[in-house]
C-alpha positions in Angstrom: -52.5 85.1 52.0 -55.1 82.9 53.7 -54.0 80.3 56.2 -56.3 77.5 57.4 -56.4 76.7 61.0 -55.3 73.3 62.1 -58.2 70.9 62.3 -59.2 67.4 62.9 -59.7 65.5 59.7 -62.3 63.2 61.1 -64.2 62.6 64.4 -62.7 60.0 66.6 -63.9 58.2 69.7 -61.9 56.7 72.6 -59.5 54.1 71.3 -59.3 55.5 67.8 -56.3 57.4 66.4 -57.2 61.0 65.6 -55.3 62.7 62.7 -54.4 66.3 63.3 -52.9 68.7 60.7 -50.7 71.7 61.6 -48.7 74.3 59.7 -45.0 75.1 60.3 -44.9 78.0 62.8 -48.5 77.4 63.9 -50.0 75.5 66.8 -52.1 72.4 67.5 -54.0 71.1 70.5 -54.6 67.5 71.3 -57.6 66.7 73.6 -57.8 63.3 75.4 -61.0 61.4 74.9 -61.2 60.4 78.5 -63.4 62.9 80.3 -63.9 60.8 83.4 -63.0 62.3 86.8 -61.2 59.1 88.0 -57.4 58.9 88.1 -54.9 61.2 89.5 -52.6 62.0 86.6 -52.2 62.3 82.8 -49.1 61.1 81.0 -48.4 62.6 77.5 -45.9 61.0 75.2 -44.4 61.4 71.8 -43.9 58.0 70.4 -42.2 56.1 73.3 -40.7 59.3 74.8 -42.6 60.8 77.8 -43.3 64.5 77.4 -45.0 65.6 80.6 -46.8 64.0 83.6 -49.6 66.1 85.0 -50.8 65.6 88.6 -54.5 66.5 88.8 -55.3 69.2 91.2 -55.6 73.0 91.6 -53.3 74.3 90.4 -52.1 71.7 87.9 -48.6 70.3 88.6 -47.0 69.4 85.2 -43.6 67.8 85.3 -41.8 67.8 82.0 -39.4 65.0 81.3 -36.9 67.2 79.4 -36.2 70.9 79.3 -36.7 70.9 75.5 -40.5 70.4 76.0 -41.0 73.3 78.3 -40.7 76.1 75.7 -43.3 74.9 73.1 -45.5 72.4 75.0 -48.3 73.5 77.4 -51.0 71.5 79.2 -54.6 72.8 79.9 -58.1 71.5 80.6 -57.0 69.8 83.8 -54.1 68.0 82.0 -56.4 66.5 79.3 -55.2 68.8 76.6 -51.7 69.4 75.2 -50.8 72.3 72.9 -47.7 72.5 70.8 -46.8 76.0 69.5 -44.2 77.1 66.9 -44.6 73.8 65.0 -41.7 72.3 63.3 -41.5 69.6 60.6 -39.9 67.3 63.1 -42.9 67.5 65.5 -44.8 65.2 63.1 -45.5 61.8 64.6 -47.6 59.9 67.1 -48.7 61.4 70.4 -50.7 59.8 73.2 -52.1 60.5 76.6 -52.8 58.0 79.3 -55.5 58.8 81.9 -56.7 56.2 84.4 -55.3 53.4 82.1 -57.2 54.7 79.0 -55.0 55.8 76.1 -55.9 58.4 73.5 -53.7 58.4 70.4 -53.1 61.2 67.8 -51.1 61.3 64.6 -49.8 64.8 63.8 -49.0 65.8 60.3 -47.1 69.0 59.8 -46.8 70.9 56.5 -45.3 74.1 55.2 -47.5 76.9 53.9 -47.4 77.1 50.2 -45.1 79.5 48.3 -46.6 81.4 45.4 -47.0 79.0 42.4 -45.3 79.6 39.1 -46.6 79.0 35.6 -44.4 77.9 32.8 -44.8 76.8 29.2 -44.1 73.1 28.9 -44.8 72.7 25.2 -46.1 74.5 22.1 -47.3 72.6 19.1 -48.2 74.7 16.0 -50.0 73.7 12.9 -50.5 76.5 10.4 -51.8 79.5 12.2 -53.1 77.5 15.2 -50.9 76.7 18.2 -51.6 74.4 21.2 -50.0 75.7 24.4 -49.3 73.5 27.4 -49.0 75.5 30.6 -47.8 73.9 33.9 -48.5 75.3 37.4 -46.2 74.2 40.2 -45.0 75.1 43.6 -41.3 75.1 44.4 -39.6 73.3 47.3 -40.9 70.4 49.4 -42.7 69.7 52.7 -46.1 70.8 51.4 -47.7 67.3 51.4 -50.4 66.7 48.7 -50.9 69.8 46.5 -53.9 70.2 44.3 -54.2 72.7 41.5 -57.2 74.6 40.0 -57.2 76.7 36.8 -59.6 79.4 36.0 -60.1 81.1 32.7 -63.0 83.6 32.8 -66.0 81.4 34.0 -64.3 78.1 33.1 -62.8 76.0 36.0 -60.5 73.0 35.8 -59.8 71.2 39.0 -57.1 68.8 40.2 -54.7 69.2 37.4 -51.4 71.0 37.1 -51.4 71.2 33.3 -53.6 73.5 31.2 -54.0 73.4 27.4 -54.8 76.6 25.5 -55.4 77.1 21.8 -53.9 80.2 20.1 -55.4 80.8 16.7 -52.6 83.2 15.5 -49.5 84.9 16.8 -51.6 88.0 17.2 -54.3 86.3 19.2 -54.5 87.7 22.8 -55.3 84.8 25.1 -57.5 85.4 28.2 -55.7 85.8 31.5 -55.5 82.5 33.5 -55.3 82.0 37.2 -53.8 79.0 38.9 -54.6 78.2 42.5 -52.5 75.8 44.5 -53.8 74.3 47.8 -52.5 72.0 50.4 -53.8 71.0 53.9 -52.8 74.3 55.5 -52.8 77.0 52.9 -53.9 78.3 49.5 -52.0 80.5 47.1 -52.7 81.7 43.5 -51.1 83.5 40.6 -52.6 85.2 37.6 -50.9 85.3 34.2 -52.4 88.2 32.3 -50.7 87.4 29.0 -50.2 83.6 28.9 -49.2 83.7 25.2 -46.0 85.4 26.2 -44.9 82.3 28.2 -44.7 80.4 24.9 -42.8 82.6 22.4 -42.6 81.8 18.8 
């Protein structure tokens, strides 16, 4: 299934907070806005907790504050970039780097990749031979952030809604297959129901 690479939501200049999105198990890289050659070190922090101090030079001399940061955190670009690999939900938060007194701040949001959505029959209202079916598309579990839904029936497309209404003219009426696509900031999954009428028996 497709996975979207972590990305910056919006451009940011020095002094701004840059929002960065990552997927559980993936990686993100923060890059400090200070590109000046002055200064002799970079200090990266998570909230108020120091992560690593990097003495500028060749080779770089990173000093991690705790052993727990050594396995998944790495510095590059002369200490001006910090990469976190094997992302976890608890990595979300505020990161900063101080170079020559100038601070660059980043807000990291971490989401899980979506599981396959499921389609269920929420209601069926029949009058005579006609029936109105209400189908609901949803994704199980939590940690996905904002999830948007799109329905497709042949060439018809409904966006941003988890509920779909279909009209069945008789119990023998074969409804068109429907496809629900769920998206969040880091992934997209879809499911196709070939015989949606079966979901609402009766």
